[in-house]
One Martini backbone bead per residue (centre of mass of N, CA, C, O) as a GRO file, in nm:
protein
  118
    1UNK     BB    1  -0.782   0.583  -2.591
    2UNK     BB    2  -0.578   0.673  -2.369
    3UNK     BB    3  -0.729   0.924  -2.274
    4UNK     BB    4  -0.978   0.770  -2.149
    5UNK     BB    5  -0.820   0.624  -1.921
    6UNK     BB    6  -0.716   0.897  -1.782
    7UNK     BB    7  -0.935   1.121  -1.757
    8UNK     BB    8  -0.868   1.351  -1.972
    9UNK     BB    9  -0.829   1.696  -2.085
   10UNK     BB   10  -0.803   1.975  -2.247
   11UNK     BB   11  -0.722   2.177  -1.976
   12UNK     BB   12  -0.662   2.007  -1.743
   13UNK     BB   13  -0.572   2.123  -1.414
   14UNK     BB   14  -0.485   1.807  -1.311
   15UNK     BB   15  -0.401   1.644  -1.573
   16UNK     BB   16  -0.500   1.379  -1.411
   17UNK     BB   17  -0.802   1.274  -1.325
   18UNK     BB   18  -0.803   1.245  -0.976
   19UNK     BB   19  -0.844   1.253  -0.653
   20UNK     BB   20  -0.540   1.310  -0.587
   21UNK     BB   21  -0.504   1.547  -0.791
   22UNK     BB   22  -0.731   1.729  -0.685
   23UNK     BB   23  -0.630   1.759  -0.398
   24UNK     BB   24  -0.345   1.884  -0.484
   25UNK     BB   25  -0.465   2.129  -0.626
   26UNK     BB   26  -0.632   2.247  -0.383
   27UNK     BB   27  -0.388   2.113  -0.183
   28UNK     BB   28  -0.049   2.097  -0.199
   29UNK     BB   29   0.000   2.028   0.133
   30UNK     BB   30  -0.116   1.756   0.131
   31UNK     BB   31  -0.167   1.456   0.334
   32UNK     BB   32  -0.181   1.156   0.227
   33UNK     BB   33  -0.281   0.853   0.274
   34UNK     BB   34  -0.194   0.551   0.312
   35UNK     BB   35  -0.150   0.267   0.102
   36UNK     BB   36  -0.266  -0.054   0.213
   37UNK     BB   37  -0.148  -0.397   0.163
   38UNK     BB   38  -0.239  -0.740   0.254
   39UNK     BB   39  -0.100  -1.063   0.253
   40UNK     BB   40  -0.297  -1.348   0.366
   41UNK     BB   41  -0.372  -1.618   0.613
   42UNK     BB   42  -0.531  -1.837   0.775
   43UNK     BB   43  -0.377  -1.898   1.092
   44UNK     BB   44  -0.164  -1.652   1.109
   45UNK     BB   45   0.043  -1.507   1.330
   46UNK     BB   46   0.179  -1.285   1.151
   47UNK     BB   47  -0.076  -1.173   1.032
   48UNK     BB   48  -0.194  -1.076   1.303
   49UNK     BB   49   0.039  -0.885   1.372
   50UNK     BB   50   0.012  -0.694   1.134
   51UNK     BB   51  -0.280  -0.605   1.211
   52UNK     BB   52  -0.215  -0.498   1.489
   53UNK     BB   53  -0.007  -0.277   1.407
   54UNK     BB   54  -0.192  -0.115   1.222
   55UNK     BB   55  -0.401  -0.057   1.428
   56UNK     BB   56  -0.219   0.078   1.645
   57UNK     BB   57  -0.134   0.306   1.403
   58UNK     BB   58  -0.391   0.380   1.240
   59UNK     BB   59  -0.375   0.187   0.965
   60UNK     BB   60  -0.537   0.144   0.694
   61UNK     BB   61  -0.643  -0.164   0.533
   62UNK     BB   62  -0.604  -0.423   0.276
   63UNK     BB   63  -0.718  -0.755   0.269
   64UNK     BB   64  -0.559  -1.045   0.132
   65UNK     BB   65  -0.686  -1.364   0.107
   66UNK     BB   66  -0.607  -1.677   0.079
   67UNK     BB   67  -0.758  -1.867  -0.187
   68UNK     BB   68  -0.915  -2.008  -0.458
   69UNK     BB   69  -0.856  -1.735  -0.632
   70UNK     BB   70  -0.560  -1.750  -0.504
   71UNK     BB   71  -0.222  -1.803  -0.483
   72UNK     BB   72   0.109  -1.811  -0.403
   73UNK     BB   73   0.189  -1.738  -0.698
   74UNK     BB   74   0.069  -1.451  -0.678
   75UNK     BB   75   0.260  -1.355  -0.448
   76UNK     BB   76   0.523  -1.408  -0.595
   77UNK     BB   77   0.474  -1.224  -0.845
   78UNK     BB   78   0.454  -0.962  -0.658
   79UNK     BB   79   0.693  -1.017  -0.414
   80UNK     BB   80   0.908  -1.263  -0.439
   81UNK     BB   81   0.730  -1.439  -0.227
   82UNK     BB   82   0.605  -1.715  -0.007
   83UNK     BB   83   0.556  -1.537   0.218
   84UNK     BB   84   0.357  -1.480   0.523
   85UNK     BB   85   0.317  -1.190   0.507
   86UNK     BB   86   0.246  -0.910   0.277
   87UNK     BB   87   0.363  -0.567   0.266
   88UNK     BB   88   0.207  -0.267   0.129
   89UNK     BB   89   0.323   0.075   0.068
   90UNK     BB   90   0.269   0.276  -0.176
   91UNK     BB   91   0.368   0.027  -0.380
   92UNK     BB   92   0.561  -0.091  -0.158
   93UNK     BB   93   0.772  -0.331  -0.026
   94UNK     BB   94   0.821  -0.439   0.307
   95UNK     BB   95   0.688  -0.728   0.396
   96UNK     BB   96   0.680  -0.854   0.688
   97UNK     BB   97   0.646  -0.833   1.026
   98UNK     BB   98   0.932  -0.752   1.094
   99UNK     BB   99   0.957  -0.520   0.876
  100UNK     BB  100   0.715  -0.358   0.989
  101UNK     BB  101   0.821  -0.311   1.269
  102UNK     BB  102   1.069  -0.162   1.187
  103UNK     BB  103   0.930   0.060   1.018
  104UNK     BB  104   0.764   0.179   1.253
  105UNK     BB  105   1.010   0.219   1.473
  106UNK     BB  106   1.217   0.370   1.286
  107UNK     BB  107   1.056   0.546   1.056
  108UNK     BB  108   0.768   0.564   1.021
  109UNK     BB  109   0.516   0.667   0.891
  110UNK     BB  110   0.595   0.779   0.550
  111UNK     BB  111   0.920   0.816   0.574
  112UNK     BB  112   1.063   0.604   0.407
  113UNK     BB  113   0.942   0.671   0.121
  114UNK     BB  114   1.018   0.969   0.110
  115UNK     BB  115   1.328   0.925   0.126
  116UNK     BB  116   1.353   0.752  -0.138
  117UNK     BB  117   1.239   0.969  -0.335
  118UNK     BB  118   1.428   1.226  -0.246
   0.00000   0.00000   0.00000
């Protein structure tokens, strides 16, 4: 059952067949785009600032807006914070607007997390 979820098979040259792994197999030096998600709420000036910064740096993102479908408890469970916005890049928490601004100005896109992993 586990092997079905991973979508791999014996002799799979990609290890675990995913779009990312196939691209890396075909072009080992490829730079994949950052995966960015932001938790926001309507009418939030800091949320607008985060979206403005990401757009300015041409960094596409997925926005998750606080609604009746999820509450601040969900944001707390994921980010350990009740403040909005909350920005995640490549699965790692950056934080709010001020933290994103520092990340972009000091570290530059993709550099911060590459250094943490290395």
